[in-house]
mmCIF file as gemmi writes it, N, C-alpha and C atoms, coordinates in Angstrom:
data_model
loop_
_atom_site.group_PDB
_atom_site.id
_atom_site.type_symbol
_atom_site.label_atom_id
_atom_site.label_alt_id
_atom_site.label_comp_id
_atom_site.label_asym_id
_atom_site.label_entity_id
_atom_site.label_seq_id
_atom_site.pdbx_PDB_ins_code
_atom_site.Cartn_x
_atom_site.Cartn_y
_atom_site.Cartn_z
_atom_site.occupancy
_atom_site.B_iso_or_equiv
_atom_site.pdbx_formal_charge
_atom_site.auth_seq_id
_atom_site.auth_asym_id
_atom_site.pdbx_PDB_model_num
ATOM 1 N N . MET Axp A 1 ? 103.103 170.185 23.131 1 0 ? 1 A 1
ATOM 2 C CA . MET Axp A 1 ? 102.789 168.804 23.427 1 0 ? 1 A 1
ATOM 3 C C . MET Axp A 1 ? 103.712 168.316 24.524 1 0 ? 1 A 1
ATOM 4 N N . SER Axp A 2 ? 103.2 167.425 25.327 1 0 ? 2 A 1
ATOM 5 C CA . SER Axp A 2 ? 104.027 166.902 26.41 1 0 ? 2 A 1
ATOM 6 C C . SER Axp A 2 ? 105.004 165.855 25.871 1 0 ? 2 A 1
ATOM 7 N N . ARG Axp A 3 ? 106.029 165.61 26.652 1 0 ? 3 A 1
ATOM 8 C CA . ARG Axp A 3 ? 107.055 164.659 26.239 1 0 ? 3 A 1
ATOM 9 C C . ARG Axp A 3 ? 106.483 163.241 26.13 1 0 ? 3 A 1
ATOM 10 N N . THR Axp A 4 ? 105.592 162.882 27.004 1 0 ? 4 A 1
ATOM 11 C CA . THR Axp A 4 ? 104.969 161.55 26.986 1 0 ? 4 A 1
ATOM 12 C C . THR Axp A 4 ? 104.165 161.35 25.704 1 0 ? 4 A 1
ATOM 13 N N . LEU Axp A 5 ? 103.418 162.372 25.325 1 0 ? 5 A 1
ATOM 14 C CA . LEU Axp A 5 ? 102.608 162.272 24.112 1 0 ? 5 A 1
ATOM 15 C C . LEU Axp A 5 ? 103.496 162.176 22.874 1 0 ? 5 A 1
ATOM 16 N N . LYS Axp A 6 ? 104.626 162.847 22.881 1 0 ? 6 A 1
ATOM 17 C CA . LYS Axp A 6 ? 105.557 162.789 21.758 1 0 ? 6 A 1
ATOM 18 C C . LYS Axp A 6 ? 106.162 161.389 21.606 1 0 ? 6 A 1
ATOM 19 N N . LEU Axp A 7 ? 106.262 160.629 22.665 1 0 ? 7 A 1
ATOM 20 C CA . LEU Axp A 7 ? 106.797 159.273 22.599 1 0 ? 7 A 1
ATOM 21 C C . LEU Axp A 7 ? 105.71 158.231 22.318 1 0 ? 7 A 1
ATOM 22 N N . VAL Axp A 8 ? 104.537 158.432 22.903 1 0 ? 8 A 1
ATOM 23 C CA . VAL Axp A 8 ? 103.463 157.435 22.792 1 0 ? 8 A 1
ATOM 24 C C . VAL Axp A 8 ? 102.805 157.471 21.408 1 0 ? 8 A 1
ATOM 25 N N . LEU Axp A 9 ? 102.595 158.649 20.848 1 0 ? 9 A 1
ATOM 26 C CA . LEU Axp A 9 ? 101.91 158.764 19.569 1 0 ? 9 A 1
ATOM 27 C C . LEU Axp A 9 ? 102.671 158.057 18.437 1 0 ? 9 A 1
ATOM 28 N N . PRO Axp A 10 ? 103.973 158.285 18.246 1 0 ? 10 A 1
ATOM 29 C CA . PRO Axp A 10 ? 104.681 157.522 17.203 1 0 ? 10 A 1
ATOM 30 C C . PRO Axp A 10 ? 104.727 156.025 17.491 1 0 ? 10 A 1
ATOM 31 N N . LEU Axp A 11 ? 104.797 155.651 18.77 1 0 ? 11 A 1
ATOM 32 C CA . LEU Axp A 11 ? 104.806 154.234 19.116 1 0 ? 11 A 1
ATOM 33 C C . LEU Axp A 11 ? 103.492 153.565 18.728 1 0 ? 11 A 1
ATOM 34 N N . VAL Axp A 12 ? 102.385 154.24 18.947 1 0 ? 12 A 1
ATOM 35 C CA . VAL Axp A 12 ? 101.072 153.695 18.582 1 0 ? 12 A 1
ATOM 36 C C . VAL Axp A 12 ? 100.971 153.545 17.059 1 0 ? 12 A 1
ATOM 37 N N . VAL Axp A 13 ? 101.477 154.544 16.326 1 0 ? 13 A 1
ATOM 38 C CA . VAL Axp A 13 ? 101.424 154.475 14.868 1 0 ? 13 A 1
ATOM 39 C C . VAL Axp A 13 ? 102.291 153.323 14.357 1 0 ? 13 A 1
ATOM 40 N N . LEU Axp A 14 ? 103.487 153.172 14.924 1 0 ? 14 A 1
ATOM 41 C CA . LEU Axp A 14 ? 104.37 152.084 14.498 1 0 ? 14 A 1
ATOM 42 C C . LEU Axp A 14 ? 103.778 150.714 14.807 1 0 ? 14 A 1
ATOM 43 N N . VAL Axp A 15 ? 103.142 150.566 15.945 1 0 ? 15 A 1
ATOM 44 C CA . VAL Axp A 15 ? 102.511 149.285 16.297 1 0 ? 15 A 1
ATOM 45 C C . VAL Axp A 15 ? 101.36 148.986 15.334 1 0 ? 15 A 1
ATOM 46 N N . ALA Axp A 16 ? 100.543 149.993 14.998 1 0 ? 16 A 1
ATOM 47 C CA . ALA Axp A 16 ? 99.416 149.781 14.081 1 0 ? 16 A 1
ATOM 48 C C . ALA Axp A 16 ? 99.915 149.377 12.697 1 0 ? 16 A 1
ATOM 49 N N . VAL Axp A 17 ? 100.96 150.039 12.207 1 0 ? 17 A 1
ATOM 50 C CA . VAL Axp A 17 ? 101.522 149.697 10.907 1 0 ? 17 A 1
ATOM 51 C C . VAL Axp A 17 ? 102.139 148.306 10.942 1 0 ? 17 A 1
ATOM 52 N N . GLY Axp A 18 ? 102.797 147.952 12.022 1 0 ? 18 A 1
ATOM 53 C CA . GLY Axp A 18 ? 103.388 146.626 12.162 1 0 ? 18 A 1
ATOM 54 C C . GLY Axp A 18 ? 102.338 145.531 12.159 1 0 ? 18 A 1
ATOM 55 N N . VAL Axp A 19 ? 101.234 145.749 12.849 1 0 ? 19 A 1
ATOM 56 C CA . VAL Axp A 19 ? 100.147 144.761 12.87 1 0 ? 19 A 1
ATOM 57 C C . VAL Axp A 19 ? 99.545 144.613 11.472 1 0 ? 19 A 1
ATOM 58 N N . TYR Axp A 20 ? 99.386 145.737 10.77 1 0 ? 20 A 1
ATOM 59 C CA . TYR Axp A 20 ? 98.841 145.676 9.406 1 0 ? 20 A 1
ATOM 60 C C . TYR Axp A 20 ? 99.773 144.881 8.493 1 0 ? 20 A 1
ATOM 61 N N . LEU Axp A 21 ? 101.045 145.166 8.549 1 0 ? 21 A 1
ATOM 62 C CA . LEU Axp A 21 ? 102.001 144.453 7.7 1 0 ? 21 A 1
ATOM 63 C C . LEU Axp A 21 ? 102.071 142.971 8.054 1 0 ? 21 A 1
ATOM 64 N N . ALA Axp A 22 ? 102.037 142.647 9.332 1 0 ? 22 A 1
ATOM 65 C CA . ALA Axp A 22 ? 102.069 141.237 9.742 1 0 ? 22 A 1
ATOM 66 C C . ALA Axp A 22 ? 100.843 140.498 9.21 1 0 ? 22 A 1
ATOM 67 N N . GLY Axp A 23 ? 99.684 141.124 9.272 1 0 ? 23 A 1
ATOM 68 C CA . GLY Axp A 23 ? 98.47 140.505 8.73 1 0 ? 23 A 1
ATOM 69 C C . GLY Axp A 23 ? 98.527 140.342 7.235 1 0 ? 23 A 1
ATOM 70 N N . SER Axp A 24 ? 99.11 141.328 6.546 1 0 ? 24 A 1
ATOM 71 C CA . SER Axp A 24 ? 99.233 141.231 5.091 1 0 ? 24 A 1
ATOM 72 C C . SER Axp A 24 ? 100.158 140.094 4.684 1 0 ? 24 A 1
ATOM 73 N N . PHE Axp A 25 ? 101.288 139.986 5.351 1 0 ? 25 A 1
ATOM 74 C CA . PHE Axp A 25 ? 102.228 138.912 5.017 1 0 ? 25 A 1
ATOM 75 C C . PHE Axp A 25 ? 101.676 137.547 5.395 1 0 ? 25 A 1
ATOM 76 N N . ALA Axp A 26 ? 100.948 137.448 6.497 1 0 ? 26 A 1
ATOM 77 C CA . ALA Axp A 26 ? 100.37 136.163 6.9 1 0 ? 26 A 1
ATOM 78 C C . ALA Axp A 26 ? 99.294 135.722 5.91 1 0 ? 26 A 1
ATOM 79 N N . GLY Axp A 27 ? 98.496 136.669 5.409 1 0 ? 27 A 1
ATOM 80 C CA . GLY Axp A 27 ? 97.454 136.333 4.441 1 0 ? 27 A 1
ATOM 81 C C . GLY Axp A 27 ? 98.02 135.954 3.092 1 0 ? 27 A 1
ATOM 82 N N . ALA Axp A 28 ? 99.157 136.531 2.731 1 0 ? 28 A 1
ATOM 83 C CA . ALA Axp A 28 ? 99.754 136.244 1.422 1 0 ? 28 A 1
ATOM 84 C C . ALA Axp A 28 ? 100.476 134.903 1.404 1 0 ? 28 A 1
ATOM 85 N N . SER Axp A 29 ? 100.839 134.385 2.559 1 0 ? 29 A 1
ATOM 86 C CA . SER Axp A 29 ? 101.603 133.14 2.578 1 0 ? 29 A 1
ATOM 87 C C . SER Axp A 29 ? 100.718 131.891 2.611 1 0 ? 29 A 1
ATOM 88 N N . GLU Axp A 30 ? 99.407 132.071 2.695 1 0 ? 30 A 1
ATOM 89 C CA . GLU Axp A 30 ? 98.521 130.904 2.71 1 0 ? 30 A 1
ATOM 90 C C . GLU Axp A 30 ? 98.557 130.212 1.348 1 0 ? 30 A 1
ATOM 91 N N . ASN Axp A 31 ? 98.309 128.915 1.364 1 0 ? 31 A 1
ATOM 92 C CA . ASN Axp A 31 ? 98.315 128.134 0.122 1 0 ? 31 A 1
ATOM 93 C C . ASN Axp A 31 ? 97.098 128.492 -0.727 1 0 ? 31 A 1
ATOM 94 N N . ASP Axp A 32 ? 97.277 128.444 -2.037 1 0 ? 32 A 1
ATOM 95 C CA . ASP Axp A 32 ? 96.172 128.688 -2.946 1 0 ? 32 A 1
ATOM 96 C C . ASP Axp A 32 ? 95.22 127.498 -2.904 1 0 ? 32 A 1
ATOM 97 N N . PRO Axp A 33 ? 93.924 127.724 -3.156 1 0 ? 33 A 1
ATOM 98 C CA . PRO Axp A 33 ? 92.986 126.599 -3.197 1 0 ? 33 A 1
ATOM 99 C C . PRO Axp A 33 ? 93.303 125.696 -4.38 1 0 ? 33 A 1
ATOM 100 N N . PRO Axp A 34 ? 92.917 124.429 -4.303 1 0 ? 34 A 1
ATOM 101 C CA . PRO Axp A 34 ? 93.194 123.519 -5.422 1 0 ? 34 A 1
ATOM 102 C C . PRO Axp A 34 ? 92.428 123.971 -6.66 1 0 ? 34 A 1
ATOM 103 N N . PRO Axp A 35 ? 92.966 123.719 -7.852 1 0 ? 35 A 1
ATOM 104 C CA . PRO Axp A 35 ? 92.268 124.139 -9.077 1 0 ? 35 A 1
ATOM 105 C C . PRO Axp A 35 ? 90.968 123.365 -9.25 1 0 ? 35 A 1
ATOM 106 N N . ARG Axp A 36 ? 89.996 124.039 -9.804 1 0 ? 36 A 1
ATOM 107 C CA . ARG Axp A 36 ? 88.688 123.419 -10.025 1 0 ? 36 A 1
ATOM 108 C C . ARG Axp A 36 ? 88.661 122.746 -11.389 1 0 ? 36 A 1
ATOM 109 N N . GLU Axp A 37 ? 87.785 121.754 -11.498 1 0 ? 37 A 1
ATOM 110 C CA . GLU Axp A 37 ? 87.616 121.087 -12.785 1 0 ? 37 A 1
ATOM 111 C C . GLU Axp A 37 ? 86.815 121.99 -13.707 1 0 ? 37 A 1
ATOM 112 N N . PRO Axp A 38 ? 87.19 122.061 -14.982 1 0 ? 38 A 1
ATOM 113 C CA . PRO Axp A 38 ? 86.437 122.923 -15.903 1 0 ? 38 A 1
ATOM 114 C C . PRO Axp A 38 ? 85.058 122.34 -16.191 1 0 ? 38 A 1
ATOM 115 N N . VAL Axp A 39 ? 84.119 123.228 -16.445 1 0 ? 39 A 1
ATOM 116 C CA . VAL Axp A 39 ? 82.762 122.825 -16.795 1 0 ? 39 A 1
ATOM 117 C C . VAL Axp A 39 ? 82.721 122.58 -18.288 1 0 ? 39 A 1
ATOM 118 N N . VAL Axp A 40 ? 82.288 121.391 -18.691 1 0 ? 40 A 1
ATOM 119 C CA . VAL Axp A 40 ? 82.212 121.026 -20.097 1 0 ? 40 A 1
ATOM 120 C C . VAL Axp A 40 ? 80.748 121.044 -20.502 1 0 ? 40 A 1
ATOM 121 N N . LEU Axp A 41 ? 80.411 121.925 -21.453 1 0 ? 41 A 1
ATOM 122 C CA . LEU Axp A 41 ? 79.046 122.023 -21.938 1 0 ? 41 A 1
ATOM 123 C C . LEU Axp A 41 ? 78.889 121.129 -23.16 1 0 ? 41 A 1
ATOM 124 N N . PRO Axp A 42 ? 77.758 120.436 -23.268 1 0 ? 42 A 1
ATOM 125 C CA . PRO Axp A 42 ? 77.559 119.591 -24.447 1 0 ? 42 A 1
ATOM 126 C C . PRO Axp A 42 ? 77.371 120.47 -25.68 1 0 ? 42 A 1
ATOM 127 N N . SER Axp A 43 ? 77.966 120.052 -26.784 1 0 ? 43 A 1
ATOM 128 C CA . SER Axp A 43 ? 77.837 120.823 -28.019 1 0 ? 43 A 1
ATOM 129 C C . SER Axp A 43 ? 76.617 120.354 -28.784 1 0 ? 43 A 1
ATOM 130 N N . GLN Axp A 44 ? 75.967 121.306 -29.45 1 0 ? 44 A 1
ATOM 131 C CA . GLN Axp A 44 ? 74.81 120.972 -30.268 1 0 ? 44 A 1
ATOM 132 C C . GLN Axp A 44 ? 75.237 121.025 -31.724 1 0 ? 44 A 1
ATOM 133 N N . SER Axp A 45 ? 75.012 119.949 -32.44 1 0 ? 45 A 1
ATOM 134 C CA . SER Axp A 45 ? 75.403 119.891 -33.841 1 0 ? 45 A 1
ATOM 135 C C . SER Axp A 45 ? 74.264 120.28 -34.762 1 0 ? 45 A 1
ATOM 136 N N . THR Axp A 46 ? 73.075 120.563 -34.224 1 0 ? 46 A 1
ATOM 137 C CA . THR Axp A 46 ? 71.936 120.924 -35.066 1 0 ? 46 A 1
ATOM 138 C C . THR Axp A 46 ? 71.961 122.417 -35.341 1 0 ? 46 A 1
ATOM 139 N N . THR Axp A 47 ? 71.443 122.808 -36.492 1 0 ? 47 A 1
ATOM 140 C CA . THR Axp A 47 ? 71.363 124.219 -36.838 1 0 ? 47 A 1
ATOM 141 C C . THR Axp A 47 ? 70.073 124.785 -36.262 1 0 ? 47 A 1
ATOM 142 N N . PRO Axp A 48 ? 70.066 126.067 -35.894 1 0 ? 48 A 1
ATOM 143 C CA . PRO Axp A 48 ? 68.837 126.637 -35.353 1 0 ? 48 A 1
ATOM 144 C C . PRO Axp A 48 ? 67.752 126.706 -36.419 1 0 ? 48 A 1
ATOM 145 N N . SER Axp A 49 ? 66.535 126.484 -35.994 1 0 ? 49 A 1
ATOM 146 C CA . SER Axp A 49 ? 65.421 126.51 -36.939 1 0 ? 49 A 1
ATOM 147 C C . SER Axp A 49 ? 64.926 127.94 -37.108 1 0 ? 49 A 1
ATOM 148 N N . THR Axp A 50 ? 64.317 128.217 -38.253 1 0 ? 50 A 1
ATOM 149 C CA . THR Axp A 50 ? 63.769 129.544 -38.496 1 0 ? 50 A 1
ATOM 150 C C . THR Axp A 50 ? 62.318 129.555 -38.054 1 0 ? 50 A 1
ATOM 151 N N . GLY Axp A 51 ? 61.806 130.752 -37.774 1 0 ? 51 A 1
ATOM 152 C CA . GLY Axp A 51 ? 60.44 130.867 -37.309 1 0 ? 51 A 1
ATOM 153 C C . GLY Axp A 51 ? 60.381 130.754 -35.797 1 0 ? 51 A 1
ATOM 154 N N . SER Axp A 52 ? 59.183 130.647 -35.278 1 0 ? 52 A 1
ATOM 155 C CA . SER Axp A 52 ? 59.026 130.562 -33.837 1 0 ? 52 A 1
ATOM 156 C C . SER Axp A 52 ? 58.385 129.245 -33.427 1 0 ? 52 A 1
ATOM 157 N N . SER Axp A 53 ? 58.72 128.186 -34.119 1 0 ? 53 A 1
ATOM 158 C CA . SER Axp A 53 ? 58.154 126.887 -33.78 1 0 ? 53 A 1
ATOM 159 C C . SER Axp A 53 ? 58.93 126.273 -32.615 1 0 ? 53 A 1
ATOM 160 N N . PRO Axp A 54 ? 58.233 125.862 -31.566 1 0 ? 54 A 1
ATOM 161 C CA . PRO Axp A 54 ? 58.94 125.264 -30.429 1 0 ? 54 A 1
ATOM 162 C C . PRO Axp A 54 ? 59.477 123.887 -30.792 1 0 ? 54 A 1
ATOM 163 N N . SER Axp A 55 ? 60.641 123.582 -30.294 1 0 ? 55 A 1
ATOM 164 C CA . SER Axp A 55 ? 61.23 122.261 -30.486 1 0 ? 55 A 1
ATOM 165 C C . SER Axp A 55 ? 61.762 121.787 -29.145 1 0 ? 55 A 1
ATOM 166 N N . THR Axp A 56 ? 62.324 120.624 -29.099 1 0 ? 56 A 1
ATOM 167 C CA . THR Axp A 56 ? 62.893 120.118 -27.855 1 0 ? 56 A 1
ATOM 168 C C . THR Axp A 56 ? 64.349 119.761 -28.083 1 0 ? 56 A 1
ATOM 169 N N . ASP Axp A 57 ? 65.159 120.018 -27.079 1 0 ? 57 A 1
ATOM 170 C CA . ASP Axp A 57 ? 66.564 119.626 -27.165 1 0 ? 57 A 1
ATOM 171 C C . ASP Axp A 57 ? 66.7 118.213 -26.613 1 0 ? 57 A 1
ATOM 172 N N . PRO Axp A 58 ? 67.887 117.613 -26.66 1 0 ? 58 A 1
ATOM 173 C CA . PRO Axp A 58 ? 68.052 116.223 -26.216 1 0 ? 58 A 1
ATOM 174 C C . PRO Axp A 58 ? 67.64 115.975 -24.763 1 0 ? 58 A 1
ATOM 175 N N . SER Axp A 59 ? 67.65 116.998 -23.923 1 0 ? 59 A 1
ATOM 176 C CA . SER Axp A 59 ? 67.266 116.782 -22.526 1 0 ? 59 A 1
ATOM 177 C C . SER Axp A 59 ? 65.76 116.83 -22.332 1 0 ? 59 A 1
ATOM 178 N N . GLY Axp A 60 ? 64.993 117.16 -23.374 1 0 ? 60 A 1
ATOM 179 C CA . GLY Axp A 60 ? 63.538 117.167 -23.267 1 0 ? 60 A 1
ATOM 180 C C . GLY Axp A 60 ? 62.975 118.522 -22.892 1 0 ? 60 A 1
ATOM 181 N N . VAL Axp A 61 ? 63.807 119.547 -22.781 1 0 ? 61 A 1
ATOM 182 C CA . VAL Axp A 61 ? 63.344 120.878 -22.424 1 0 ? 61 A 1
ATOM 183 C C . VAL Axp A 61 ? 62.909 121.586 -23.703 1 0 ? 61 A 1
ATOM 184 N N . PRO Axp A 62 ? 61.69 122.161 -23.722 1 0 ? 62 A 1
ATOM 185 C CA . PRO Axp A 62 ? 61.248 122.839 -24.944 1 0 ? 62 A 1
ATOM 186 C C . PRO Axp A 62 ? 62.078 124.098 -25.198 1 0 ? 62 A 1
ATOM 187 N N . VAL Axp A 63 ? 62.455 124.304 -26.465 1 0 ? 63 A 1
ATOM 188 C CA . VAL Axp A 63 ? 63.25 125.456 -26.876 1 0 ? 63 A 1
ATOM 189 C C . VAL Axp A 63 ? 62.441 126.236 -27.887 1 0 ? 63 A 1
ATOM 190 N N . VAL Axp A 64 ? 62.308 127.544 -27.654 1 0 ? 64 A 1
ATOM 191 C CA . VAL Axp A 64 ? 61.588 128.406 -28.579 1 0 ? 64 A 1
ATOM 192 C C . VAL Axp A 64 ? 62.591 129.335 -29.224 1 0 ? 64 A 1
ATOM 193 N N . THR Axp A 65 ? 62.68 129.29 -30.544 1 0 ? 65 A 1
ATOM 194 C CA . THR Axp A 65 ? 63.582 130.167 -31.284 1 0 ? 65 A 1
ATOM 195 C C . THR Axp A 65 ? 62.768 131.32 -31.832 1 0 ? 65 A 1
ATOM 196 N N . PRO Axp A 66 ? 63.089 132.561 -31.463 1 0 ? 66 A 1
ATOM 197 C CA . PRO Axp A 66 ? 62.281 133.692 -31.926 1 0 ? 66 A 1
ATOM 198 C C . PRO Axp A 66 ? 62.452 133.928 -33.417 1 0 ? 66 A 1
ATOM 199 N N . GLY Axp A 67 ? 61.391 134.367 -34.044 1 0 ? 67 A 1
ATOM 200 C CA . GLY Axp A 67 ? 61.425 134.668 -35.467 1 0 ? 67 A 1
ATOM 201 C C . GLY Axp A 67 ? 61.729 136.139 -35.69 1 0 ? 67 A 1
ATOM 202 N N . PRO Axp A 68 ? 61.821 136.574 -36.935 1 0 ? 68 A 1
ATOM 203 C CA . PRO Axp A 68 ? 62.097 137.98 -37.227 1 0 ? 68 A 1
ATOM 204 C C . PRO Axp A 68 ? 60.938 138.868 -36.801 1 0 ? 68 A 1
ATOM 205 N N . VAL Axp A 69 ? 61.256 140.103 -36.459 1 0 ? 69 A 1
ATOM 206 C CA . VAL Axp A 69 ? 60.248 141.061 -35.999 1 0 ? 69 A 1
ATOM 207 C C . VAL Axp A 69 ? 59.795 141.886 -37.187 1 0 ? 69 A 1
ATOM 208 N N . ASP Axp A 70 ? 58.488 142.01 -37.356 1 0 ? 70 A 1
ATOM 209 C CA . ASP Axp A 70 ? 57.926 142.821 -38.431 1 0 ? 70 A 1
ATOM 210 C C . ASP Axp A 70 ? 57.603 144.197 -37.871 1 0 ? 70 A 1
ATOM 211 N N . ASP Axp A 71 ? 58.345 145.229 -38.306 1 0 ? 71 A 1
ATOM 212 C CA . ASP Axp A 71 ? 58.159 146.577 -37.765 1 0 ? 71 A 1
ATOM 213 C C . ASP Axp A 71 ? 56.856 147.212 -38.216 1 0 ? 71 A 1
ATOM 214 N N . ASP Axp A 72 ? 56.268 146.74 -39.316 1 0 ? 72 A 1
ATOM 215 C CA . ASP Axp A 72 ? 55.024 147.326 -39.813 1 0 ? 72 A 1
ATOM 216 C C . ASP Axp A 72 ? 53.823 146.881 -38.99 1 0 ? 72 A 1
ATOM 217 N N . ASP Axp A 73 ? 53.998 145.933 -38.098 1 0 ? 73 A 1
ATOM 218 C CA . ASP Axp A 73 ? 52.895 145.399 -37.305 1 0 ? 73 A 1
ATOM 219 C C . ASP Axp A 73 ? 52.836 146.085 -35.938 1 0 ? 73 A 1
ATOM 220 N N . ASP Axp A 74 ? 53.089 147.382 -35.902 1 0 ? 74 A 1
ATOM 221 C CA . ASP Axp A 74 ? 53.054 148.137 -34.651 1 0 ? 74 A 1
ATOM 222 C C . ASP Axp A 74 ? 51.618 148.464 -34.282 1 0 ? 74 A 1
ATOM 223 N N . ASP Axp A 75 ? 51.33 148.559 -33.006 1 0 ? 75 A 1
ATOM 224 C CA . ASP Axp A 75 ? 50.015 148.953 -32.525 1 0 ? 75 A 1
ATOM 225 C C . ASP Axp A 75 ? 50.025 150.458 -32.25 1 0 ? 75 A 1
ATOM 226 N N . ASP Axp A 76 ? 50.103 151.266 -33.302 1 0 ? 76 A 1
ATOM 227 C CA . ASP Axp A 76 ? 50.181 152.717 -33.126 1 0 ? 76 A 1
ATOM 228 C C . ASP Axp A 76 ? 48.907 153.295 -32.533 1 0 ? 76 A 1
ATOM 229 N N . ASP Axp A 77 ? 47.771 152.633 -32.714 1 0 ? 77 A 1
ATOM 230 C CA . ASP Axp A 77 ? 46.515 153.158 -32.17 1 0 ? 77 A 1
ATOM 231 C C . ASP Axp A 77 ? 46.51 153.136 -30.652 1 0 ? 77 A 1
ATOM 232 N N . ARG Axp A 78 ? 47.263 152.228 -30.052 1 0 ? 78 A 1
ATOM 233 C CA . ARG Axp A 78 ? 47.249 152.102 -28.603 1 0 ? 78 A 1
ATOM 234 C C . ARG Axp A 78 ? 48.49 152.679 -27.937 1 0 ? 78 A 1
ATOM 235 N N . ASP Axp A 79 ? 49.362 153.353 -28.682 1 0 ? 79 A 1
ATOM 236 C CA . ASP Axp A 79 ? 50.552 153.958 -28.104 1 0 ? 79 A 1
ATOM 237 C C . ASP Axp A 79 ? 50.191 155.229 -27.342 1 0 ? 79 A 1
ATOM 238 N N . ASP Axp A 80 ? 50.964 155.553 -26.335 1 0 ? 80 A 1
ATOM 239 C CA . ASP Axp A 80 ? 50.736 156.774 -25.559 1 0 ? 80 A 1
ATOM 240 C C . ASP Axp A 80 ? 51.245 158.002 -26.292 1 0 ? 80 A 1
ATOM 241 N N . ARG Axp A 81 ? 52.312 157.859 -27.056 1 0 ? 81 A 1
ATOM 242 C CA . ARG Axp A 81 ? 52.845 159.01 -27.796 1 0 ? 81 A 1
ATOM 243 C C . ARG Axp A 81 ? 52.541 158.806 -29.279 1 0 ? 81 A 1
ATOM 244 N N . HIS Axp A 82 ? 52.226 159.887 -29.934 1 0 ? 82 A 1
ATOM 245 C CA . HIS Axp A 82 ? 51.913 159.831 -31.354 1 0 ? 82 A 1
ATOM 246 C C . HIS Axp A 82 ? 52.876 160.732 -32.093 1 0 ? 82 A 1
ATOM 247 N N . ASP Axp A 83 ? 53.295 160.322 -33.29 1 0 ? 83 A 1
ATOM 248 C CA . ASP Axp A 83 ? 54.238 161.101 -34.078 1 0 ? 83 A 1
ATOM 249 C C . ASP Axp A 83 ? 53.588 162.257 -34.816 1 0 ? 83 A 1
ATOM 250 N N . ASP Axp A 84 ? 52.238 162.263 -34.966 1 0 ? 84 A 1
ATOM 251 C CA . ASP Axp A 84 ? 51.578 163.291 -35.748 1 0 ? 84 A 1
ATOM 252 C C . ASP Axp A 84 ? 51.122 164.457 -34.884 1 0 ? 84 A 1
ATOM 253 N N . ASP Axp A 85 ? 51.593 164.606 -33.666 1 0 ? 85 A 1
ATOM 254 C CA . ASP Axp A 85 ? 51.208 165.754 -32.813 1 0 ? 85 A 1
ATOM 255 C C . ASP Axp A 85 ? 52.013 166.979 -33.13 1 0 ? 85 A 1
C-alpha cells in the first residue's frame, strides 16, 4: 500500500466515526416531548346479558353479546372432510 493510502484510510474512518458519535450525542440531548394526558374510558356498571339478544349501551350503539356455542349443531353433511373415511 502506498504511504498516502495508509494515512488517508484511517483518517476517513476516524472522521466517519466522529460524525456518527456527534449525531448520536446531539440526538440524545434533545428535550423529551411533554407527557400526554391519559385516556379515561367510561366504566360500565351493568353485568353482561346472557344469550345473543342485542342491547344498546349509553351511547346508543347496539351491542351484541354472543351466546354459548352448541357443538352438536354442526353441519357435517356439508363439510369437505369426513371422519368416517
